C-alpha positions as CSV (number, residue, x, y, z in Angstrom):
1,X,0.0,0.0,0.0
2,X,2.8,2.4,0.9
3,X,4.5,1.6,-2.5
4,X,1.3,2.6,-4.3
5,X,1.1,5.9,-2.4
6,X,4.7,6.6,-3.2
7,X,4.1,6.0,-6.9
8,X,1.1,8.2,-6.8
9,X,3.0,11.0,-5.1
10,X,5.8,10.7,-7.6
11,X,3.3,10.9,-10.5
12,X,1.7,14.0,-9.1
13,X,5.1,15.7,-8.6
14,X,6.1,14.8,-12.1
15,X,2.8,16.3,-13.4
16,X,3.4,19.5,-11.4
17,X,6.9,19.9,-12.8
18,X,5.7,19.2,-16.3
19,X,2.9,21.8,-16.0
20,X,5.4,24.4,-14.6
21,X,7.8,23.7,-17.5
22,X,5.0,24.2,-20.1
23,X,3.9,27.4,-18.4
24,X,7.4,28.8,-18.4
25,X,7.9,27.8,-22.1
26,X,4.9,29.9,-23.1
27,X,6.0,32.7,-20.9
28,X,9.4,33.0,-22.7
29,X,8.3,36.0,-24.8
30,X,7.9,38.0,-21.6
31,X,10.9,36.4,-19.7
32,X,13.6,36.7,-22.4
33,X,13.6,40.5,-22.8
34,X,14.0,40.8,-19.0
35,X,17.1,38.6,-19.3
36,X,18.5,40.8,-22.1
37,X,17.6,38.7,-25.1
38,X,16.1,40.1,-28.3
39,X,13.1,37.9,-29.2
40,X,10.2,38.2,-31.6
41,X,6.9,36.4,-32.0
42,X,5.9,35.4,-35.5
43,X,2.4,36.7,-36.2
44,X,2.0,35.9,-40.0
45,X,2.6,33.1,-42.4
46,X,5.1,35.0,-44.6
47,X,7.9,32.6,-43.7
48,X,5.9,29.4,-43.8
49,X,6.6,26.5,-46.3
50,X,3.4,25.0,-47.6
51,X,3.1,21.3,-48.5
52,X,5.2,20.5,-51.6
53,X,7.1,23.8,-51.2
54,X,10.4,22.6,-49.9
55,X,12.1,21.1,-53.0
56,X,11.5,24.2,-55.2
57,X,12.5,26.5,-52.3
58,X,15.8,24.7,-51.9
59,X,16.4,24.6,-55.7
60,X,15.8,28.4,-55.8
61,X,18.6,29.1,-53.4
62,X,20.9,26.5,-54.8
63,X,20.7,28.3,-58.1
64,X,22.0,31.3,-56.2
65,X,25.0,29.4,-54.9
66,X,23.6,28.4,-51.5
67,X,23.3,24.8,-50.6
68,X,20.1,23.8,-48.8
69,X,22.0,22.5,-45.8
70,X,23.7,25.9,-45.3
71,X,20.4,27.8,-45.3
72,X,19.5,29.2,-41.8
73,X,16.0,28.3,-40.7
74,X,15.9,25.9,-43.7
75,X,12.3,24.8,-43.1
76,X,10.9,28.3,-42.5
77,X,9.1,29.9,-39.6
78,X,5.5,29.6,-38.5
79,X,2.9,31.7,-36.8
80,X,3.4,31.6,-33.0
81,X,7.1,30.6,-33.2
82,X,9.5,32.6,-31.0
83,X,12.6,33.8,-32.7
84,X,15.7,34.8,-30.8
85,X,18.0,37.2,-32.6
86,X,21.7,38.2,-32.2
87,X,23.5,41.3,-33.3
88,X,25.5,41.0,-36.6
89,X,28.2,43.0,-38.3
90,X,27.9,41.0,-41.6
91,X,25.0,39.6,-43.5
92,X,24.9,37.2,-46.4
93,X,22.4,36.1,-49.1
94,X,19.9,33.7,-47.5
95,X,20.3,34.9,-43.9
96,X,17.1,35.3,-41.9
97,X,17.3,38.8,-40.7
98,X,15.4,41.1,-38.3
99,X,14.4,44.2,-40.3
100,X,13.0,47.4,-38.9
101,X,13.0,50.5,-41.1
102,X,13.8,53.9,-39.4
103,X,10.6,55.3,-37.9
104,X,8.7,52.0,-38.3
105,X,7.6,50.2,-35.2
106,X,6.9,46.9,-36.9
107,X,9.6,44.3,-37.1
108,X,9.9,42.0,-40.1
109,X,11.6,38.6,-40.0
110,X,12.5,37.8,-43.6
111,X,15.3,36.2,-45.6
112,X,17.8,38.4,-47.4
113,X,17.2,38.2,-51.2
114,X,19.9,40.6,-52.3
115,X,22.2,43.1,-50.7
116,X,25.1,45.5,-51.5
117,X,27.2,47.9,-49.5
118,X,24.3,50.3,-48.9
119,X,21.0,48.6,-49.5
120,X,19.2,45.3,-48.9
121,X,16.2,43.4,-50.3
122,X,14.2,40.8,-48.3
123,X,11.7,38.1,-49.1
124,X,9.3,35.9,-47.2
125,X,9.8,32.2,-47.8
126,X,6.2,31.7,-48.6
127,X,6.5,33.7,-51.8
128,X,9.2,31.5,-53.3
129,X,7.1,29.0,-55.4
130,X,7.1,27.8,-58.9
131,X,3.9,29.7,-59.6
132,X,5.5,32.9,-58.6
133,X,8.3,32.7,-61.1
134,X,6.2,34.0,-63.9
135,X,7.0,37.5,-65.2
136,X,4.5,40.2,-64.4
137,X,4.5,44.0,-64.2
138,X,5.6,45.3,-60.8
139,X,5.0,48.8,-59.4
140,X,6.9,50.2,-56.4
141,X,5.5,52.7,-53.9
142,X,7.4,53.4,-50.6
143,X,9.4,50.2,-51.0
144,X,6.2,48.1,-51.2
145,X,5.9,46.1,-54.4
146,X,2.5,45.5,-56.2
147,X,2.0,43.1,-59.1
148,X,-0.1,43.6,-62.2
149,X,-0.7,41.4,-65.2
150,X,1.3,42.4,-68.3
151,X,-1.8,43.6,-70.2
152,X,-2.7,46.0,-67.4
153,X,-1.8,49.6,-67.0
154,X,0.1,50.5,-63.8
155,X,-1.7,53.3,-61.9
156,X,-0.1,56.8,-61.7
157,X,1.8,57.7,-58.6
158,X,4.2,54.7,-58.4
159,X,7.8,55.5,-57.6
160,X,8.9,53.2,-60.5
161,X,7.7,50.2,-62.5
162,X,9.4,47.3,-64.2
163,X,8.9,43.7,-65.3
164,X,10.0,40.9,-62.9
165,X,9.1,37.6,-61.3
166,X,5.9,37.7,-59.2
167,X,7.6,36.4,-56.1
168,X,9.0,40.0,-55.6
169,X,5.6,41.0,-54.2
170,X,6.6,39.0,-51.1
171,X,9.6,41.3,-50.7
172,X,10.4,45.0,-50.3
173,X,12.2,47.1,-52.8
174,X,15.8,48.2,-51.9
175,X,15.9,49.4,-48.3
176,X,18.9,51.1,-46.6
177,X,21.1,48.5,-45.1
178,X,20.6,50.2,-41.7
179,X,17.2,48.5,-41.6
180,X,19.0,45.2,-40.7
181,X,18.9,44.9,-36.9
182,X,20.3,41.4,-36.4
183,X,20.1,37.8,-37.5
184,X,17.6,35.2,-36.4
185,X,19.7,32.7,-34.5
186,X,17.3,30.3,-32.7
187,X,13.6,29.4,-33.0
188,X,11.4,28.0,-30.3
189,X,8.4,26.4,-32.0
190,X,5.0,27.7,-30.7
191,X,6.5,29.5,-27.7
192,X,4.8,32.7,-28.8
193,X,1.3,31.2,-28.7
194,X,0.2,32.7,-25.4
195,X,1.5,36.1,-26.4
196,X,-0.4,36.1,-29.6
197,X,-3.6,35.0,-27.9
198,X,-3.2,37.7,-25.3
199,X,-2.1,40.4,-27.7
200,X,-4.6,43.3,-27.4
201,X,-6.4,44.5,-30.5
202,X,-4.5,47.4,-32.0
203,X,-1.3,46.7,-30.2
204,X,1.8,46.9,-32.4
205,X,3.1,43.4,-32.9
206,X,6.7,42.5,-32.1
207,X,7.5,40.6,-35.3
208,X,6.0,39.0,-38.4
């Protein structure tokens, strides 16, 4: 009888420890900043990889000289993931970067599509698909890219227009390189779930 009671007490203790660990995991978006870590909760699907997406996605980057096994966050990021970032002095094609333009409170977590000494372009993984390789008309306004069919007329007021692959609508036009605020170093799957659930309507999100 005492052995049964002992086992029951052990099971209860284990359940309490497990429940505490789960609670702490979902509290990480609040705990990590206190400890000095830069962390961001993913709130959109712009970095997700849909079913059947992975092979084409990896071929896209291999054509640009980056082997799939060398791609950071190779399988993308998903809504409610918690990303921990680190400062960086150098960035490379394919890096997953933290992007915040001057004067903009919204943080973007995207992959670097192109960069030079002064400017950078980003892209969300979701946009890299075989369907989005077709050439369309693209209009740019305030670094936001909008696509049009090639038989359409681009509205007046665009900063510029050109023909290019449709996947560019999932990116921003050339931004000053100062918009890069760090690299995504670690991801904790679903750790941002509680924060997204509790996020008040109208509150500026920490990342997307």
